[in-house]
N, CA, C and O atoms as CSV, one atom per row, in Angstrom:
chain,resi,resn,atom,element,x,y,z
A,1,MET,N,N,-9.978,-21.192,-28.100
A,1,MET,CA,C,-11.174,-20.633,-27.077
A,1,MET,C,C,-10.235,-20.144,-26.009
A,1,MET,O,O,-10.410,-19.042,-25.488
A,2,GLU,N,N,-9.347,-20.852,-25.706
A,2,GLU,CA,C,-8.414,-20.538,-24.496
A,2,GLU,C,C,-7.626,-19.195,-25.038
A,2,GLU,O,O,-7.478,-18.322,-24.182
A,3,LEU,N,N,-7.212,-18.976,-26.076
A,3,LEU,CA,C,-6.438,-18.145,-26.751
A,3,LEU,C,C,-7.329,-16.900,-26.648
A,3,LEU,O,O,-6.740,-15.849,-26.397
A,4,VAL,N,N,-8.604,-16.860,-26.798
A,4,VAL,CA,C,-9.360,-15.614,-26.528
A,4,VAL,C,C,-9.420,-15.068,-24.974
A,4,VAL,O,O,-9.573,-13.900,-24.616
A,5,TYR,N,N,-9.261,-16.221,-24.164
A,5,TYR,CA,C,-9.535,-15.851,-22.653
A,5,TYR,C,C,-8.027,-15.328,-22.306
A,5,TYR,O,O,-7.947,-14.357,-21.553
A,6,LEU,N,N,-6.890,-15.883,-22.783
A,6,LEU,CA,C,-5.644,-15.299,-22.493
A,6,LEU,C,C,-5.660,-13.792,-23.200
A,6,LEU,O,O,-5.251,-12.847,-22.525
A,7,ARG,N,N,-5.999,-13.629,-24.178
A,7,ARG,CA,C,-5.966,-12.387,-24.886
A,7,ARG,C,C,-6.386,-11.285,-24.091
A,7,ARG,O,O,-5.748,-10.241,-23.953
A,8,LYS,N,N,-7.767,-11.625,-23.439
A,8,LYS,CA,C,-8.486,-10.671,-22.721
A,8,LYS,C,C,-7.873,-10.728,-21.277
A,8,LYS,O,O,-8.123,-9.852,-20.449
A,9,TYR,N,N,-7.190,-11.628,-21.056
A,9,TYR,CA,C,-6.551,-11.300,-19.530
A,9,TYR,C,C,-5.250,-10.368,-19.881
A,9,TYR,O,O,-5.017,-9.465,-19.077
A,10,PHE,N,N,-4.569,-10.478,-20.770
A,10,PHE,CA,C,-3.344,-9.554,-21.198
A,10,PHE,C,C,-3.665,-8.020,-21.208
A,10,PHE,O,O,-3.103,-7.046,-20.705
A,11,GLN,N,N,-4.962,-8.210,-22.096
A,11,GLN,CA,C,-5.531,-6.465,-22.224
A,11,GLN,C,C,-6.032,-6.003,-20.894
A,11,GLN,O,O,-5.997,-4.784,-20.729
A,12,PHE,N,N,-6.535,-6.802,-19.818
A,12,PHE,CA,C,-6.672,-6.386,-18.584
A,12,PHE,C,C,-5.657,-6.021,-17.987
A,12,PHE,O,O,-5.649,-4.846,-17.621
A,13,LEU,N,N,-4.614,-6.764,-17.720
A,13,LEU,CA,C,-3.190,-6.497,-17.141
A,13,LEU,C,C,-2.969,-5.172,-17.675
A,13,LEU,O,O,-2.919,-4.177,-16.951
A,14,ILE,N,N,-2.824,-5.141,-19.060
A,14,ILE,CA,C,-2.398,-3.639,-19.284
A,14,ILE,C,C,-3.158,-2.443,-19.218
A,14,ILE,O,O,-2.582,-1.357,-19.162
A,15,LYS,N,N,-4.510,-2.545,-19.220
A,15,LYS,CA,C,-5.657,-1.635,-18.794
A,15,LYS,C,C,-5.132,-1.385,-17.561
A,15,LYS,O,O,-4.874,-0.200,-17.348
A,16,MET,N,N,-4.829,-2.407,-16.413
A,16,MET,CA,C,-4.590,-2.380,-14.909
A,16,MET,C,C,-3.344,-1.372,-14.488
A,16,MET,O,O,-3.243,-0.559,-13.569
A,17,LYS,N,N,-2.305,-1.825,-15.705
A,17,LYS,CA,C,-1.165,-0.967,-15.418
A,17,LYS,C,C,-1.253,0.443,-15.839
A,17,LYS,O,O,-0.639,1.278,-15.174
A,18,ASN,N,N,-2.007,0.840,-16.959
A,18,ASN,CA,C,-2.374,2.155,-17.183
A,18,ASN,C,C,-2.703,2.956,-16.080
A,18,ASN,O,O,-2.125,3.987,-15.737
A,19,ASN,N,N,-3.885,2.298,-15.426
A,19,ASN,CA,C,-4.584,2.812,-14.185
A,19,ASN,C,C,-3.613,3.034,-12.889
A,19,ASN,O,O,-3.532,4.017,-12.152
A,20,LEU,N,N,-2.986,1.941,-12.859
A,20,LEU,CA,C,-1.703,2.317,-11.427
A,20,LEU,C,C,-0.737,3.288,-11.865
A,20,LEU,O,O,-0.134,3.940,-11.013
A,21,ASN,N,N,-0.542,3.443,-12.954
A,21,ASN,CA,C,0.564,4.635,-13.494
A,21,ASN,C,C,-0.309,5.807,-13.160
A,21,ASN,O,O,0.345,6.709,-12.638
A,22,LYS,N,N,-1.495,6.055,-13.291
A,22,LYS,CA,C,-2.411,7.262,-13.055
A,22,LYS,C,C,-2.414,7.535,-11.681
A,22,LYS,O,O,-2.203,8.682,-11.287
A,23,ILE,N,N,-2.641,6.559,-10.866
A,23,ILE,CA,C,-2.526,6.766,-9.347
A,23,ILE,C,C,-1.376,6.494,-8.371
A,23,ILE,O,O,-1.489,6.354,-7.154
A,24,GLN,N,N,-0.247,6.442,-9.103
A,24,GLN,CA,C,1.173,6.331,-8.810
A,24,GLN,C,C,1.696,7.477,-7.579
A,24,GLN,O,O,2.322,7.209,-6.553
A,25,PRO,N,N,1.255,8.717,-8.015
A,25,PRO,CA,C,1.579,9.702,-7.280
A,25,PRO,C,C,1.027,9.623,-5.975
A,25,PRO,O,O,1.635,9.822,-4.923
A,26,TYR,N,N,-0.240,9.299,-6.122
A,26,TYR,CA,C,-1.178,9.193,-4.785
A,26,TYR,C,C,-0.886,8.107,-3.648
A,26,TYR,O,O,-1.018,8.269,-2.435
A,27,LEU,N,N,-0.432,6.894,-4.363
A,27,LEU,CA,C,0.214,6.022,-3.689
A,27,LEU,C,C,1.141,6.261,-2.913
A,27,LEU,O,O,1.184,5.816,-1.766
A,28,ARG,N,N,2.155,7.121,-3.516
A,28,ARG,CA,C,3.658,7.340,-2.860
A,28,ARG,C,C,3.152,8.412,-1.607
A,28,ARG,O,O,3.790,8.512,-0.559
A,29,GLU,N,N,2.117,9.060,-1.844
A,29,GLU,CA,C,1.829,10.346,-0.665
A,29,GLU,C,C,1.212,9.489,0.280
A,29,GLU,O,O,1.500,9.742,1.450
A,30,VAL,N,N,0.387,8.479,0.068
A,30,VAL,CA,C,-0.255,7.464,1.287
A,30,VAL,C,C,0.994,6.759,1.837
A,30,VAL,O,O,1.098,6.741,3.063
A,31,PHE,N,N,1.955,6.177,1.107
A,31,PHE,CA,C,3.055,5.501,1.848
A,31,PHE,C,C,3.813,6.429,2.642
A,31,PHE,O,O,3.962,6.064,3.808
A,32,TYR,N,N,4.230,7.312,2.392
A,32,TYR,CA,C,4.846,8.592,3.076
A,32,TYR,C,C,4.142,8.942,4.435
A,32,TYR,O,O,4.743,9.097,5.498
A,33,PHE,N,N,2.754,9.047,4.250
A,33,PHE,CA,C,1.740,9.381,5.537
A,33,PHE,C,C,1.673,8.079,6.516
A,33,PHE,O,O,1.545,8.164,7.737
A,34,LEU,N,N,1.778,6.893,5.804
A,34,LEU,CA,C,1.661,5.642,6.642
A,34,LEU,C,C,2.926,5.564,7.306
A,34,LEU,O,O,2.982,5.278,8.502
A,35,THR,N,N,4.184,5.851,6.460
A,35,THR,CA,C,5.333,6.149,7.122
A,35,THR,C,C,5.529,6.654,8.337
A,35,THR,O,O,6.003,6.123,9.342
A,36,ALA,N,N,5.013,8.016,8.105
A,36,ALA,CA,C,5.347,8.855,9.192
A,36,ALA,C,C,4.301,8.571,10.638
A,36,ALA,O,O,4.465,8.833,11.829
A,37,ALA,N,N,3.184,7.914,9.870
A,37,ALA,CA,C,2.315,7.728,11.047
A,37,ALA,C,C,2.614,6.643,11.913
A,37,ALA,O,O,2.204,6.660,13.074
A,38,LEU,N,N,3.402,5.539,11.390
A,38,LEU,CA,C,3.888,4.321,11.892
A,38,LEU,C,C,5.020,4.864,13.313
A,38,LEU,O,O,5.024,4.560,14.506
A,39,PHE,N,N,6.043,5.937,12.342
A,39,PHE,CA,C,7.128,6.473,13.108
A,39,PHE,C,C,6.431,6.998,14.396
A,39,PHE,O,O,6.606,6.408,15.462
A,40,VAL,N,N,5.758,7.941,14.320
A,40,VAL,CA,C,5.088,8.721,15.291
A,40,VAL,C,C,4.447,7.749,16.505
A,40,VAL,O,O,4.635,8.018,17.692
A,41,PHE,N,N,3.578,6.454,16.009
A,41,PHE,CA,C,3.016,6.077,16.995
A,41,PHE,C,C,3.948,4.845,17.753
A,41,PHE,O,O,3.640,4.236,18.777
A,42,TYR,N,N,5.140,4.683,16.949
A,42,TYR,CA,C,5.960,3.842,17.583
A,42,TYR,C,C,6.793,4.671,18.864
A,42,TYR,O,O,7.076,4.153,19.945
A,43,ILE,N,N,7.102,6.065,18.462
A,43,ILE,CA,C,7.692,6.727,19.302
A,43,ILE,C,C,6.757,7.264,20.818
A,43,ILE,O,O,7.240,7.406,21.941
A,44,LEU,N,N,5.377,7.477,20.416
A,44,LEU,CA,C,4.445,7.733,21.342
A,44,LEU,C,C,4.507,6.234,22.258
A,44,LEU,O,O,4.308,6.308,23.470
A,45,GLU,N,N,4.783,4.920,21.638
A,45,GLU,CA,C,4.656,3.673,22.197
A,45,GLU,C,C,5.761,3.534,23.402
A,45,GLU,O,O,5.617,2.992,24.497
A,46,LEU,N,N,7.154,4.335,22.738
A,46,LEU,CA,C,8.247,4.195,23.636
A,46,LEU,C,C,8.113,5.159,24.821
A,46,LEU,O,O,8.683,4.925,25.887
A,47,ILE,N,N,7.356,6.242,24.624
A,47,ILE,CA,C,7.301,7.180,25.750
A,47,ILE,C,C,6.410,6.842,26.573
A,47,ILE,O,O,6.617,7.146,27.748
A,48,LYS,N,N,5.429,6.277,26.305
A,48,LYS,CA,C,4.113,5.903,27.279
A,48,LYS,C,C,3.531,4.775,26.565
A,48,LYS,O,O,2.872,4.917,25.535
A,49,PRO,N,N,3.810,3.502,27.190
A,49,PRO,CA,C,3.490,2.256,26.738
A,49,PRO,C,C,1.968,2.162,26.441
A,49,PRO,O,O,1.417,3.208,26.788
A,50,ASN,N,N,1.284,1.440,26.022
A,50,ASN,CA,C,-0.047,1.329,25.489
A,50,ASN,C,C,-0.916,2.553,25.287
A,50,ASN,O,O,-2.136,2.415,25.370
A,51,ILE,N,N,-0.335,3.854,25.004
A,51,ILE,CA,C,-1.012,4.796,24.551
A,51,ILE,C,C,-1.830,4.682,23.092
A,51,ILE,O,O,-2.946,5.158,22.884
A,52,VAL,N,N,-1.121,4.037,22.259
A,52,VAL,CA,C,-1.825,4.035,21.120
A,52,VAL,C,C,-2.345,2.786,20.606
A,52,VAL,O,O,-3.065,2.667,19.614
A,53,ILE,N,N,-1.816,1.635,21.552
A,53,ILE,CA,C,-2.431,0.278,21.042
A,53,ILE,C,C,-3.731,0.070,21.886
A,53,ILE,O,O,-4.457,-0.891,21.630
A,54,ALA,N,N,-4.054,0.978,22.921
A,54,ALA,CA,C,-5.422,0.909,23.500
A,54,ALA,C,C,-6.478,1.541,22.568
A,54,ALA,O,O,-7.674,1.401,22.827
A,55,TYR,N,N,-6.056,2.241,21.477
A,55,TYR,CA,C,-7.260,2.683,20.667
A,55,TYR,C,C,-6.950,2.444,19.146
A,55,TYR,O,O,-7.820,2.796,18.349
A,56,LEU,N,N,-5.801,1.881,18.670
A,56,LEU,CA,C,-5.478,1.749,17.360
A,56,LEU,C,C,-4.585,0.263,17.344
A,56,LEU,O,O,-3.578,0.061,18.023
A,57,ASN,N,N,-5.133,-0.581,16.525
A,57,ASN,CA,C,-4.258,-1.738,16.345
A,57,ASN,C,C,-3.276,-1.496,15.132
A,57,ASN,O,O,-3.633,-1.334,13.965
A,58,LEU,N,N,-1.927,-1.500,15.620
A,58,LEU,CA,C,-1.012,-1.162,14.481
A,58,LEU,C,C,-0.814,-1.992,13.745
A,58,LEU,O,O,-0.195,-1.616,12.749
A,59,ALA,N,N,-1.175,-3.437,13.788
A,59,ALA,CA,C,-0.954,-4.430,13.098
A,59,ALA,C,C,-1.559,-4.110,11.546
A,59,ALA,O,O,-0.864,-4.183,10.533
A,60,TYR,N,N,-2.855,-3.778,11.563
A,60,TYR,CA,C,-3.807,-3.353,10.489
A,60,TYR,C,C,-3.112,-2.114,9.741
A,60,TYR,O,O,-3.105,-2.062,8.511
A,61,LEU,N,N,-2.606,-1.253,10.433
A,61,LEU,CA,C,-1.706,-0.200,9.789
A,61,LEU,C,C,-0.550,-0.683,9.067
A,61,LEU,O,O,-0.461,-0.477,7.857
A,62,LEU,N,N,0.420,-1.362,9.760
A,62,LEU,CA,C,1.176,-2.043,9.270
A,62,LEU,C,C,1.113,-2.934,7.862
A,62,LEU,O,O,1.935,-2.801,6.956
A,63,ILE,N,N,0.091,-3.784,7.840
A,63,ILE,CA,C,-0.321,-4.494,6.904
A,63,ILE,C,C,-0.728,-3.578,5.512
A,63,ILE,O,O,-0.467,-3.893,4.351
A,64,ILE,N,N,-1.322,-2.561,5.899
A,64,ILE,CA,C,-1.804,-1.488,4.758
A,64,ILE,C,C,-0.485,-0.926,4.071
A,64,ILE,O,O,-0.423,-0.756,2.854
A,65,TRP,N,N,0.589,-0.644,4.958
A,65,TRP,CA,C,1.650,-0.071,4.770
A,65,TRP,C,C,2.329,-0.977,3.562
A,65,TRP,O,O,2.801,-0.710,2.457
A,66,ILE,N,N,2.170,-1.985,4.208
A,66,ILE,CA,C,3.355,-3.095,3.443
A,66,ILE,C,C,2.693,-3.454,2.092
A,66,ILE,O,O,3.481,-3.820,1.220
A,67,LEU,N,N,1.176,-3.408,1.717
A,67,LEU,CA,C,0.414,-3.516,0.784
A,67,LEU,C,C,0.491,-2.462,-0.277
A,67,LEU,O,O,0.430,-2.795,-1.460
A,68,VAL,N,N,0.614,-1.275,0.060
A,68,VAL,CA,C,1.017,-0.151,-0.562
A,68,VAL,C,C,2.329,-0.091,-1.187
A,68,VAL,O,O,2.585,0.343,-2.310
A,69,ALA,N,N,3.341,-0.708,-0.102
A,69,ALA,CA,C,4.650,-0.608,-0.673
A,69,ALA,C,C,4.960,-1.656,-1.869
A,69,ALA,O,O,5.679,-1.394,-2.834
A,70,ILE,N,N,4.222,-3.029,-1.617
A,70,ILE,CA,C,4.464,-3.876,-2.573
A,70,ILE,C,C,3.723,-3.409,-3.782
A,70,ILE,O,O,4.193,-3.885,-4.816
A,71,VAL,N,N,2.699,-2.611,-3.955
A,71,VAL,CA,C,1.966,-2.064,-5.154
A,71,VAL,C,C,2.797,-1.202,-5.656
A,71,VAL,O,O,2.886,-1.212,-6.884
A,72,ILE,N,N,3.543,-0.329,-4.979
A,72,ILE,CA,C,4.523,0.837,-5.437
A,72,ILE,C,C,5.635,0.054,-6.284
A,72,ILE,O,O,5.890,0.289,-7.466
A,73,ILE,N,N,6.257,-0.921,-5.482
A,73,ILE,CA,C,7.575,-1.429,-6.119
A,73,ILE,C,C,7.381,-2.437,-7.440
A,73,ILE,O,O,8.271,-2.561,-8.281
A,74,VAL,N,N,6.002,-3.196,-7.518
A,74,VAL,CA,C,5.593,-3.976,-8.761
A,74,VAL,C,C,5.400,-2.912,-9.857
A,74,VAL,O,O,5.800,-3.131,-11.000
A,75,ASN,N,N,4.752,-1.690,-9.497
A,75,ASN,CA,C,4.468,-0.597,-10.578
A,75,ASN,C,C,5.800,-0.163,-11.043
A,75,ASN,O,O,5.934,-0.104,-12.265
A,76,ASN,N,N,6.923,0.187,-10.222
A,76,ASN,CA,C,7.970,0.711,-10.701
A,76,ASN,C,C,8.911,-0.310,-11.802
A,76,ASN,O,O,9.679,0.172,-12.634
A,77,LYS,N,N,8.714,-1.592,-11.648
A,77,LYS,CA,C,9.320,-2.368,-12.707
A,77,LYS,C,C,9.109,-2.165,-14.139
A,77,LYS,O,O,9.680,-2.889,-14.955
């Protein structure tokens, strides 16, 4: 019985890997966009403090950036 579940789990992982390969170029573009956005927001904060943080929580943007980077790295292995 456990072998059936294990087999289904591995089939799910293979299907997931195939789906990640299809969206890999889009994930890279999102990563590049988020990197540029973080850079621009950082420069704006250096020029005039609290201009970005007053409207946007950069922690959420950084978390999304890290998650996308992890998915890209794991998918490249």
